[in-house]
C-alpha positions in Angstrom: -15.1 -64.3 140.2 -11.4 -63.5 141.1 -9.9 -60.7 139.1 -7.9 -62.1 136.2 -7.5 -62.0 132.4 -9.4 -64.7 130.5 -8.5 -65.4 126.9 -11.6 -66.8 125.2 -11.3 -68.5 121.9 -14.6 -67.7 120.1 -14.1 -69.9 117.1 -14.0 -68.9 113.4 -17.1 -66.7 113.2 -20.4 -68.4 113.9 -21.5 -67.4 117.4 -23.0 -70.9 117.8 -19.5 -72.4 117.6 -18.5 -70.6 120.9 -18.1 -73.2 123.6 -20.5 -73.2 126.5 -17.6 -72.4 128.9 -16.5 -69.5 126.7 -20.0 -68.1 126.5 -20.5 -68.4 130.3 -17.3 -66.6 131.1 -18.0 -63.8 128.7 -21.4 -63.2 130.4 -19.7 -63.2 133.8 -16.8 -60.9 133.0 -16.7 -57.3 134.1 -14.9 -56.1 130.9 -14.8 -57.6 127.5 -11.8 -56.6 125.3 -12.0 -57.1 121.5 -9.1 -56.6 119.2 -9.3 -54.8 115.8 -6.8 -54.0 113.1 -7.1 -50.2 113.1 -8.9 -47.4 114.9 -11.3 -47.0 112.0 -12.3 -50.6 111.8 -15.0 -52.6 113.6 -13.8 -55.5 115.6 -14.7 -58.8 114.0 -14.4 -60.6 117.3 -16.4 -58.0 119.0 -19.3 -58.4 116.5 -19.3 -62.2 117.0 -19.8 -61.9 120.8 -22.1 -58.9 120.7 -25.1 -61.0 121.7 -23.3 -62.2 124.8 -22.3 -58.8 126.1 -24.7 -56.8 128.3 -23.6 -53.2 128.0 -25.8 -52.2 130.9 -23.5 -54.0 133.3 -20.4 -54.8 131.3 -17.8 -52.6 129.6 -16.7 -53.4 126.1 -13.3 -52.1 125.0 -11.8 -52.3 121.5 -8.0 -52.4 121.3 -6.0 -51.8 118.2 -3.6 -54.5 117.1 -2.1 -53.5 113.7 -1.1 -56.6 111.7 0.9 -55.2 108.8 3.8 -53.2 110.2 7.3 -53.9 111.3 8.1 -55.4 114.7 9.4 -52.1 116.1 6.2 -50.2 115.0 3.9 -52.9 116.6 5.5 -53.0 120.0 4.0 -49.7 121.3 0.5 -50.9 120.4 0.9 -54.3 122.2 2.5 -52.6 125.2 -0.3 -50.1 125.5 -2.9 -52.9 125.3 -1.2 -54.9 128.0 -0.9 -51.9 130.3 -4.6 -51.2 129.9 -5.6 -54.8 130.7 -3.2 -55.0 133.6 -4.7 -51.9 135.2 -8.2 -53.3 134.9 -7.2 -56.5 136.6 -5.4 -54.6 139.4 -8.6 -52.7 140.0 -10.2 -56.1 140.8 -12.0 -56.6 137.5 -12.3 -59.8 135.5 -11.3 -59.1 131.9 -12.3 -61.4 129.0 -10.2 -61.0 125.9 -11.9 -62.4 122.8 -9.9 -63.8 120.0 -10.9 -65.6 116.8 -10.3 -69.4 116.6 -8.1 -70.7 119.5 -6.0 -68.5 121.7 -2.9 -70.6 121.3 -2.9 -70.9 117.5 -1.7 -67.8 115.5 -4.0 -65.6 117.6 -3.9 -61.9 118.5 -4.0 -62.9 122.2 -0.4 -64.3 122.0 0.9 -60.8 121.5 -0.9 -59.6 124.6 0.2 -62.6 126.6 3.8 -62.0 125.8 3.7 -58.3 126.8 1.9 -59.1 130.1 4.4 -61.7 131.1 7.1 -59.1 130.6 5.6 -56.0 132.2 2.9 -57.4 134.5 3.7 -61.0 135.4 1.5 -60.8 138.5 -1.7 -60.7 136.4 -3.4 -64.2 136.4 -4.2 -65.5 133.0 -6.8 -68.2 132.2 -7.0 -69.6 128.7 -10.2 -71.1 127.2 -9.9 -73.1 124.0 -11.9 -72.3 121.0 -12.7 -74.1 117.7 -10.0 -73.2 115.1 -10.8 -72.1 111.6 -8.8 -75.1 110.5 -11.2 -77.6 112.0 -14.3 -75.5 110.8 -12.9 -75.2 107.3 -12.1 -79.0 107.1 -15.7 -79.8 108.1 -17.2 -77.3 105.7 -15.0 -78.7 102.8 -15.6 -82.3 103.9 -11.9 -82.9 103.8 -10.2 -85.0 106.5 -7.1 -83.5 108.2 -5.6 -86.8 109.2 -6.3 -90.5 109.1 -4.4 -93.2 111.0 -0.7 -92.5 110.7 -0.9 -89.6 108.3 1.2 -86.5 109.1 -0.3 -83.0 109.3 1.5 -79.7 109.0 0.1 -76.2 109.8 2.0 -73.2 108.7 1.7 -69.7 107.3 1.5 -69.7 103.5 4.2 -67.0 103.5 6.7 -69.7 104.6 9.9 -69.4 102.5 9.3 -70.9 99.1 11.8 -73.7 99.2 10.8 -74.8 102.7 7.1 -74.7 101.7 7.8 -77.1 98.8 9.7 -79.5 101.1 6.8 -79.4 103.6 4.3 -80.2 100.8 6.4 -83.2 99.8 6.9 -84.6 103.3 3.4 -84.3 104.8 0.2 -86.0 103.9 -1.9 -82.9 104.8 -0.8 -79.3 104.8 -2.9 -76.4 106.0 -1.7 -73.0 104.7 -2.8 -70.0 106.8 -2.8 -66.4 105.7 -2.8 -67.5 102.1 -4.4 -64.4 100.4 -1.2 -62.5 99.8 0.7 -65.4 98.2 -2.2 -67.3 96.7 -1.0 -67.2 93.1 2.4 -68.6 94.1 0.8 -71.3 96.2 -1.5 -72.3 93.3 1.4 -72.4 90.8 3.4 -74.6 93.2 0.6 -77.0 93.7 0.1 -77.3 89.9 3.8 -78.0 89.5 3.8 -80.7 92.2 0.6 -82.4 91.2 -0.9 -85.4 93.0 -2.8 -83.3 95.5 -6.3 -82.2 96.3 -6.5 -78.6 97.4 -9.4 -76.6 98.8 -9.6 -72.9 99.4 -11.9 -71.7 102.2 -12.5 -68.1 103.0 -14.4 -66.4 105.9 -15.6 -69.7 107.5 -18.5 -68.9 109.8 -18.7 -65.3 108.7 -20.7 -63.4 106.0 -19.0 -64.2 102.6 -18.1 -67.7 103.6 -17.1 -69.8 100.5 -15.4 -73.0 99.6 -13.5 -73.5 96.3 -12.7 -77.1 95.5 -11.0 -75.9 92.3 -8.2 -73.4 92.9 -8.4 -72.2 89.3 -11.9 -70.8 90.1 -10.5 -68.5 92.7 -10.3 -64.9 91.4 -8.8 -61.8 92.9 -12.1 -60.8 94.3 -12.3 -64.0 96.2 -9.1 -63.5 98.1 -9.6 -62.6 101.8 -7.3 -62.2 104.8 -9.4 -64.7 106.7 -8.7 -67.6 104.4 -6.8 -70.8 104.2 -5.9 -73.7 101.8 -6.0 -77.4 102.8 -3.8 -79.6 100.7 -4.0 -83.4 100.8 -2.0 -85.9 98.9 -4.1 -88.1 96.6 
C-alpha cells in the first residue's frame, strides 16, 4: 500500500456494520488512529475496531480531540494530531483514522482533514464512507427518512431556536443531532407545534442502545451525547 491517510467511517457502533472495504483497509494499515474526548477516556471508535487491529504488527494510537471547549482552545489539539499523522505518512506508513458514522458528516475526522490541508497538503487522503447513525437509528426505529418528494433536513439540535422552529415547519423529516443538551427545549417545541411523530434514539449499535417512541418517557438518565431525534410530519 502507498503511504497515505485513510479516513474510515466505522458506522454507529456495531462492528458488523463496518463496510467490507473499511475492514480490509483497517487490517492492511500500518497504524490505526482512534480519537477520544480526553486523555483519561477510552476511545469509543477504538473499541469498535479492536477485533480488526493486530497489535503484533500494527500500531494503535489514541489522539485526544476535546469537544467542549472554545475554538482557540481546540486548535492546539487538532494541530498536534495533524502533525503526528503527517509525520507517520512521511515515514512511509499507511495510517487509518477511524471515526464513528461517516467521515464527511459531523465527524471528528473533519477537524483533522482541515488541519492537514493547511499544514501538510502533500499528505494523500483517502476517504471510505461508513453507515451514519442517522440511517441506523431510522432502521432501528422503523421510521422512514424520506418518501417520494418529501424533504429531509439534518442539523444540530443546538441550532438557534427560531431557525429550528422554521426548519421543523418547512421540512417533512428533520433529524436533530447532539440533542442531549437541549432535549427539554426540543421536546417542548415539538409539543407546541404538534402534528409530528418524534423518536429519540440513543447509543445506536452500542451498549445502552435504546429507542423511545414517546418523548415524554425520556428521563434525565436517558440522555446521552450519542443520541438523536427523528421528527416526521404526520
